[in-house]
N, C-alpha and C positions, 0 to 999 in steps of 0.2 A: 879536174874534169867534172862537168855538169852531168849529174845522173838523175834519172827520173825517180829513183827510189827515195830521193830527198822529200818528195811530196808525201809519200807514204809515212816516212819517219816523222814529218811535221804533223801529219794528221794524228799519229799515235801520241806525240807530245801534247797535243792540244785536247786530248780526251779528258773529260772530267774525272773519270775513273780509269786509271791506266794500269795495265798489267805489265810485268817484265816482258820485254820483247826479244824474241829469238829471230835472228836473220840467218836464213839457211841458204845454201847454194854451193855450187862447185867451187873448188879451190881456185884462187887467183882471179875471181870475177870482180874484185874491188870492194868486198864487204868491209874490211877494216878501214880502208882509206875513206870510204863514204861515211861511215859512222863517226869517225873522228872529225872529219870535215863538217858534218852536220852538227856535232856537239860544239865545235868552235864557233859556228855561225849563229846558232839559235839558243845557246845557253849563256846566261850572264856570268856563270861561275867557271869551273874547270871541267875538262874532260879527263877523267881518271881512268887510266887503262890498266887492267889486270890481265896480263898475258900469261895464260896457264901453260903454254908450250915453252915460252922463254923462261918462265920461273916455275919449274916443277916442284920446287921446295914450298911454294905457296899453296900447294894442294892441301897441306896439313891444316890450313885455316878452316877447311870444310870438314875435317875428320871428326872432331870431338862430338859435335852435334850440329843441327841445322838452324840454330837460333840466329836470326838475322841481325839482331843488335850486337851480339858477340862477334859475328863475322865482320860487321862493319868496323867495329872497334879495332880488331886485329888488322884489317886492311888499312885503316888509317895509319897505324904504326908502320906497316910495310911501305906505304906510299909517302909517309912523312908529311901528311896533310890531313885536314879535316874534310869529311865528305858531308856536304850540306844539302839536305833534301830541298827540292824546289829550285835550286840554283845550279847544282853540279849534275853532270851525266857520268854515271858509273858504267864503264864498258868492260865486260868480261869477254876477252878474246880467246879463241881456241878452246872453248868451254868443253868440247868433246874429250879433251885430255883429262878432265876431272869429272866423272859422272855425278859425284856428290854435289858439285857446284850446280849442275842442272837441277838436281832435286831441291837445292836450297832456294831456287827462284820462287817457289810457291810461298815461302816464308817471308821473302822480301815483299811480296804482294800483300800478305796478311798482316805483317808487323810494321812495315815501313811503306805504306801506300803512297806517300808523297815523294819517294825517292825514284828518280828516273833510272832504270836499269835496262841496258841492252846487252845481249849476249850474241856471239857469232861463232861459227865454226864450220868446218867441213867434216864429212864422214860422221855426222851427228847420229844418223840412223844406227850405226854400229854401237855407239854408246848407249842409245835408248833401249837396246835389246836387253840390257842387264840391270835396268833400274826401274823404279816406279816413277813414271813421268807425271808431272804436275798438271794433269788435264783440267782445263777450266781456270787455271791460275796463271797461264802464260799465253801471250799472243805470238803468232808466228807470221812472218812474211818471207817471200822467196826473192832472191836476187839472181838475175841472169847476166850473161855477158852484155856488153853495150850493144844496143840495137842500132839500126841505121841512123835514126835521128840523133842519138847520142854521139855516134861517130862524126856526124856533120858538125855538131857543137864542138867536139874536140879538135876538129880540123879547121876551126874558125869560119864556119859557114852557117851562122845562125838563121839566116833568112831561108835557106834551103831546108833546114831542120824544121822551122816553123811550118813550112808548107806540108811536109810529109807526116807530121805528127798530128795533123788536124784532119777534118773530114775530106775525103778524096773529092777533087774537083778538076775540071779540065785545065790544062796548062798550055802555054804557048809552046810551039815546037822548040824554040831556043831553050826554054826552061826544062822541058821534057828531056831534051838531049843532054843537057848539063847534069840532070839528076841521074840519068842512065849511065853517064860516064863515072860519076861518083859511086854509083852502086857497083859498077864493075870493080872498082878498087876495093870496096868493102867485101865483096864476095871472096877476095883473096886474102885480105888482111884479117877479117873477122872482127869480133867484138871483145876479145880479151884485152883488158886495159893496158897491159904492158906492150902488146902489139900495136894498139892504136897510138899510144904515147910515143913509141919508137918511130912510127911513120910520121906523126905530127912533128916530131923533132928533127928527123933526118930526111924524110921523103924517100927513103931507101926501102924498096921491097925486099932486097936481099937481107937487109938487117932485120926486117919483120919476120922473114922465113926462118932466120936463125933463132929468133925468140920463140917462134912457134915450135920449133924442134926441141928447144930446151923445156918448154912447157909440157910437151908430150912425154919427154923423158921423166919429168917430175911426176906426172900422172902415173907412169909405169913404176916409178920408185915407190909410190904409195901402195902398190900391190902387196908389199911386205906387211902392211897393216891389215890386209884382207886375209892373211894366212890362216887364221883360225876358222875361217868361214868357207874358203874356196881354194881350188888348185891354182897356183900362180901361173903355170903354163897355159892352163885353159883360159884364164883371164886375158893373157896376152893375145891368144888366138882370137877370142871373141871380140876384143877391142879392135884389132886390125880388120877382122872380117866385117864387122858392122860398118866401119868407116867406108867400105867399098860398096855397101848395099843400101845406102840411104835412098829412100824413095821406092824400094822394092819390098814386096810382100815376102816375108821370111819365115822359115821354120827353124826351131832351135837346133835341130840336127845338122843344119847347113852352116852353122856358125863356127864350128871347130871340128877338126878331124882327130880321131883317136881317143875320143872321150865319150862317156855314156851320156845319154840325154839328160838324166838328172844332174850330172856334173855341169853340163853346159847351161842348163836352166838356172842353176844356182849362181854360176858366174855372171850370167846375163842379169839376173835380178839384183845381184850385189852392185853391179855397175850402174843400174838404174837407181838403187838406193843412194849411191854416192853422187847422183846427178850427172854422171858422165854421159849416160844415155837417157832418152825419154821414149818410153814405149807408146806407140800410136796404135791403139786397138781399132779393129773394124767395128762399126756400129750401124744400127738401122737408122733410117730417116723418119721412122714412124712417130717419134716423140721424144720429149726431154724427160729426165736427163739422159745424155748419151750413155752414161755408165750403166744404165739399166739394161741396155741391149748389147753392150760391148762384149766382144769375144776374147777369151784368153788365149786361144790357139791361132787366130788369124790376126797378124799384126805387122807393122813396119816399125822402124826405129829412126830416131833423130839423134844426132850428136849434140853435145852442149854448145858447140861453137863451130861455125863454118870454116874459120881459119884452121882450127885443129883438125877438122875433117880433111882439109887439103893436105896438111902435113902427114897425117896418118895414112892417107891413101897414096902418098908419094905422087900427087898430081903435078904435072908440069905447070909452068906459070907464064913465061915470057910470051910465047906464041898465043896461048889461050887468052891472056889479058887483052889482046888486040881484037878478039872476036867481037863481031857486031851482034851476034845472037847469043845472049847470055843464057837463054833457056835451052840451047842445044849443048851447052858445055856438060860433058860427062853424063849424057843421056838425061839431062834436065835435073840431075841430082843436086847441083848447087842451088838452083832456083827453088826447088822443093825444100831443101834445108833452110834456105833464107826465110821463106814464108813461115815455116814452122817456128823458127826462132822469133820472128816478129810477132806471131800469134801468141806465143808463150809470154813474151814481155808485155803484151797487151792484156793478159789475163784470160786467154782462151785455152781451155784444156784441149788436147789434141786427139782427134778421132778422124777416121776416114770411112768411106762407104765402099763395100766390096760385095758383088754378087757372084757367087760361085755356081754357075750353071754349066751343064755339059755342052750345050750348044752355043752359049754366049757368056763370056767372062766380062765383067764390067767393074770399073773402079773409079771413084772420084777422090781426088787427092786429100781434101780436108772437108770436114763438116764444121760449120760455124753457127753458134746460137746468138741471137740478138733479139731482145724484147719478146722472149717467148716463142720466137720463130726459128726455123732451121733453114740455113742457106748452104747449098753445096758450093765448094770453091775448087776450081781446077787451075792448075799452074801449067799454062800451055801457050805456044806461040802460033799454033795452026788456026785456020779459019773455023768459024762456028760450025760449018757443015761436018767437020771431023770430030766434033765433041760428042761422040756417040754415047759415052757413059753419062755425061752430064744431062743430055737430052733424056736418056732413059730414067735417070733419077727424077727429073722434073715430071716425067709422065707417070712414074710409079707413085709419086707423092704430090698430088695436085694441090695440096694445101700450102706447099712451099712457095713463097712469094716470087722468088727468082733465083737464078744461079749467077755466080761471079766467075769470071775468067781473069786471072792475074797474068798479064802478058807484058812483053816488051813494047807493045804499041801504046799509043795515047788512047784516050777515052773513046768508047763507042757503045751505043745502046741499041739493042735489038728487042724492042718490046714485044713483037709478035712471037719471039722465041723465048721470052722471059729470061733474057741474058743481058749481062752488063760486063763489058770489058774494062778493066781497071789497070793502070800501070803497076808494074811489080813493086815499085818503091812505096806504094800506098798500102802495103799489107798491114802495117800497124794501124793506120788510120781507118782501114776498113772495119776493124773490130771495134775501135773506140769511137767511131762516128756516131752521130745521133740516129734517130729512127729513120731508116731508109726503106722501110717495108712497102711504102706506097709510091716510090719514086719512079717506077716504070709507068 
């Protein structure tokens, strides 16, 4: 499967001074496969995999001390091959299983700067709580589920992928309808590689849903690893509750019944640390960075994957997949989840705008930054006259160049209202496009 992260891995490889790289992300998003495929494609030597979950006895290599040369010598014996800097890729998988291996990465950087080392794992934040992390000696990137463009690549539709991964532009009605049909499939399949691969190989939605259910079960089984940090029953309740509240402003107390607020908060934060959730805080449109005005108490939540959201929420499928209005499905939650996922994969941190006033509540789904400017983004199918919150935002912050409405319709520009309607499938390209601040 072609993945966008390959470009980031290649940029890391080509750096003159390279640090060991840690690839973070939720379990089962394709980290291991992508790294091994990258190594086979771009390295003249071997891809040497040290799987610390499969070989717990190999943890002893990192125990005596953190001398990089000694560690490499012992790994060569275990792997039964030489490790050649500049030619081979050393891949340490499931590195969270051995915290001392994480600590050793700084010494690879200091003692063996020509050796290419990539590490990956899930639940890394749990391991990092108990060790001295090599700050400044390690580079990190995040890997997400497959976005819509990668889904189109995997289903042998590269020309459609090329369209939606570049700057948004008007499409013919035929192409627009085709992209909306494919998007409808993606909203139910999601971007977990096993689900996409199952659909690409079988064309069966039923088979995809079975895989989704298995993945959800695997996520819940992971809760045993959270045991020292949180109540397992509370984790189960919060996971199920959040899946039904995507797109809704939420309070911790509403995420689980029968637990104290601190217990719920701890469970929620742990699921965010494991990248199962993404917290979307409310922020002001007054300036950047958004984090400087973000609220800890006013927030929404995004799940790691839209397909897992469907499974966790027990959403129906057959009838809904035939719906012409994707934005109406489940109160618009699927569309808002989709846009959030696309924004994350495009490098956009997630924030939204909320005004809590007694006489007038207002909310804009996402805030996007581009070239030092702030753009409000609404996910909506209604006419512009009903976009009251978006109009209020533009009135409140006159320096904002314009607002975007991601909808199921084709392109439309309303310069007198500082609005631009963009098809939903262009969410990724909207963030990664060139400078559009003066296009109205």
